Z-matrix of the N, CA and C atoms (Angstrom, degrees):
N
C 1 1.453
C 2 1.531 1 108.29
N 3 1.284 2 115.62 1 140.33
C 4 1.454 3 124.07 2 -179.55
C 5 1.532 4 109.95 3 -74.26
N 6 1.317 5 116.60 4 145.55
C 7 1.469 6 121.19 5 175.48
C 8 1.522 7 108.49 6 -100.88
N 9 1.310 8 115.01 7 148.06
C 10 1.461 9 120.85 8 -177.98
C 11 1.515 10 108.90 9 -113.03
N 12 1.310 11 116.70 10 125.54
C 13 1.458 12 122.08 11 174.77
C 14 1.528 13 106.87 12 -90.84
N 15 1.322 14 115.87 13 109.56
C 16 1.467 15 119.28 14 -176.84
C 17 1.526 16 112.56 15 -64.80
N 18 1.321 17 117.22 16 -20.57
C 19 1.463 18 120.15 17 175.53
C 20 1.523 19 111.59 18 -69.54
N 21 1.344 20 116.57 19 -17.77
C 22 1.462 21 121.24 20 -179.35
C 23 1.527 22 111.12 21 -117.38
N 24 1.310 23 116.85 22 23.21
C 25 1.459 24 121.12 23 -178.77
C 26 1.523 25 111.87 24 -58.69
N 27 1.327 26 116.84 25 -33.42
C 28 1.466 27 119.66 26 -179.11
C 29 1.527 28 112.19 27 -66.37
N 30 1.332 29 117.81 28 -15.27
C 31 1.465 30 121.05 29 177.46
C 32 1.529 31 112.05 30 -82.11
N 33 1.315 32 117.15 31 -12.65
C 34 1.464 33 122.17 32 179.62
C 35 1.534 34 109.77 33 -82.24
N 36 1.337 35 117.76 34 157.00
C 37 1.467 36 120.00 35 176.18
C 38 1.539 37 110.94 36 -59.51
N 39 1.305 38 116.37 37 152.69
C 40 1.467 39 121.83 38 -177.04
C 41 1.524 40 111.71 39 -57.51
N 42 1.322 41 117.38 40 -34.28
C 43 1.462 42 120.41 41 179.33
C 44 1.521 43 110.71 42 -63.23
N 45 1.325 44 116.59 43 -39.96
C 46 1.466 45 121.00 44 178.68
C 47 1.523 46 109.77 45 -68.83
N 48 1.319 47 117.11 46 -41.41
C 49 1.464 48 120.62 47 178.23
C 50 1.533 49 110.53 48 -58.52
N 51 1.317 50 116.04 49 -45.86
C 52 1.463 51 120.51 50 -179.57
C 53 1.521 52 111.30 51 -66.63
N 54 1.325 53 116.67 52 -39.61
C 55 1.464 54 120.25 53 179.69
C 56 1.523 55 111.02 54 -66.41
N 57 1.328 56 117.43 55 -38.31
C 58 1.469 57 120.90 56 177.19
C 59 1.525 58 109.89 57 -64.88
N 60 1.320 59 117.27 58 -42.68
C 61 1.463 60 120.57 59 177.72
C 62 1.524 61 111.09 60 -62.64
N 63 1.318 62 116.20 61 -42.22
C 64 1.463 63 120.70 62 177.56
C 65 1.519 64 110.55 63 -62.53
N 66 1.322 65 116.93 64 -48.19
C 67 1.467 66 122.03 65 -178.44
C 68 1.530 67 110.23 66 -59.10
N 69 1.333 68 116.19 67 -44.69
C 70 1.465 69 120.00 68 179.95
C 71 1.525 70 111.37 69 -63.72
N 72 1.316 71 117.26 70 -45.79
C 73 1.470 72 119.35 71 -178.87
C 74 1.521 73 110.91 72 -66.97
N 75 1.304 74 117.52 73 -37.81
C 76 1.464 75 120.95 74 -179.54
C 77 1.526 76 110.83 75 -70.73
N 78 1.327 77 117.02 76 -38.05
C 79 1.461 78 121.78 77 -177.30
C 80 1.524 79 111.93 78 -76.68
N 81 1.316 80 117.20 79 -43.68
C 82 1.462 81 120.96 80 -174.76
C 83 1.524 82 112.33 81 -82.25
N 84 1.316 83 117.01 82 -47.76
C 85 1.463 84 121.00 83 -174.39
C 86 1.517 85 113.83 84 -94.10
N 87 1.320 86 117.54 85 -8.01
C 88 1.465 87 121.75 86 -177.11
C 89 1.530 88 111.27 87 55.94
N 90 1.335 89 115.21 88 44.99
C 91 1.456 90 122.16 89 177.98
C 92 1.532 91 108.15 90 -65.34
N 93 1.298 92 116.26 91 137.55
C 94 1.473 93 120.13 92 178.95
C 95 1.513 94 109.33 93 -79.54
N 96 1.334 95 114.84 94 127.80
C 97 1.464 96 121.08 95 -179.31
C 98 1.517 97 108.96 96 -137.33
N 99 1.320 98 114.54 97 163.08
C 100 1.459 99 118.94 98 177.23
C 101 1.527 100 109.45 99 -81.30
N 102 1.303 101 115.75 100 161.90
C 103 1.458 102 121.22 101 177.16
C 104 1.526 103 110.13 102 -61.81
N 105 1.312 104 117.07 103 -38.48
C 106 1.460 105 121.46 104 179.55
C 107 1.527 106 111.28 105 -62.63
N 108 1.349 107 117.63 106 -45.12
C 109 1.468 108 120.77 107 178.37
C 110 1.528 109 110.78 108 -61.13
N 111 1.317 110 115.66 109 -47.39
C 112 1.459 111 120.52 110 -178.99
C 113 1.535 112 110.08 111 -61.38
N 114 1.316 113 117.40 112 -45.67
C 115 1.460 114 121.75 113 -179.48
C 116 1.534 115 111.08 114 -60.46
N 117 1.319 116 116.37 115 -43.89
C 118 1.472 117 121.39 116 -178.85
C 119 1.530 118 110.93 117 -57.96
N 120 1.312 119 116.32 118 -50.87
C 121 1.462 120 120.24 119 -176.19
C 122 1.529 121 112.29 120 -73.93
N 123 1.309 122 117.53 121 -40.47
C 124 1.460 123 120.05 122 179.06
C 125 1.514 124 110.64 123 -64.93
N 126 1.332 125 118.52 124 -35.74
C 127 1.459 126 122.08 125 178.37
C 128 1.524 127 110.96 126 -62.26
N 129 1.313 128 116.71 127 -39.69
C 130 1.470 129 121.30 128 178.05
C 131 1.517 130 109.99 129 -62.88
N 132 1.336 131 116.95 130 -44.30
C 133 1.464 132 120.47 131 179.63
C 134 1.522 133 111.38 132 -66.41
N 135 1.321 134 116.83 133 -37.01
C 136 1.464 135 120.19 134 176.99
C 137 1.528 136 110.60 135 -64.73
N 138 1.324 137 117.21 136 -45.69
C 139 1.464 138 121.56 137 -179.65
C 140 1.522 139 111.48 138 -63.07
N 141 1.336 140 117.24 139 -33.72
C 142 1.463 141 121.82 140 179.40
C 143 1.526 142 111.34 141 -79.21
N 144 1.331 143 117.00 142 -6.06
C 145 1.459 144 120.91 143 179.92
C 146 1.511 145 113.57 144 79.52
N 147 1.332 146 117.26 145 18.36
C 148 1.456 147 121.81 146 -177.34
C 149 1.521 148 113.53 147 -98.95
N 150 1.326 149 116.59 148 -8.02
C 151 1.457 150 121.16 149 -178.17
C 152 1.514 151 108.55 150 -144.36
N 153 1.315 152 115.60 151 132.40
C 154 1.466 153 119.79 152 176.60
C 155 1.519 154 108.49 153 -65.78
N 156 1.319 155 118.01 154 142.15
C 157 1.470 156 120.27 155 177.29
C 158 1.528 157 111.17 156 -57.61
N 159 1.294 158 116.08 157 135.26
C 160 1.463 159 122.01 158 -179.56
C 161 1.519 160 108.13 159 -90.62
N 162 1.302 161 116.99 160 111.41
C 163 1.458 162 120.92 161 -177.51
C 164 1.526 163 112.48 162 -72.91
N 165 1.323 164 115.80 163 -22.38
C 166 1.472 165 117.93 164 -177.30
C 167 1.527 166 111.85 165 -85.49
N 168 1.320 167 117.52 166 -8.77
C 169 1.462 168 120.97 167 -178.21
C 170 1.514 169 109.46 168 -94.55
N 171 1.293 170 115.81 169 127.30
C 172 1.448 171 120.50 170 176.88
C 173 1.509 172 108.93 171 -105.52
N 174 1.307 173 115.25 172 156.41
C 175 1.471 174 118.61 173 179.11
C 176 1.515 175 109.47 174 -66.15
N 177 1.345 176 115.80 175 141.09
C 178 1.479 177 119.07 176 178.92
C 179 1.514 178 111.53 177 -69.83
């Protein structure tokens, strides 16, 4: 799995930046989101190699 240097987050594509922000807010603050929102952002992180595929998550 790829590691992300948060000091260089601005060098990542905007989709990855948004997905990282979503992941952080969802993980830290326990923000309520829909399954579709979570799937969209987690899929981006998985494709970028920043998140292991979640086997328990099914496509909406």
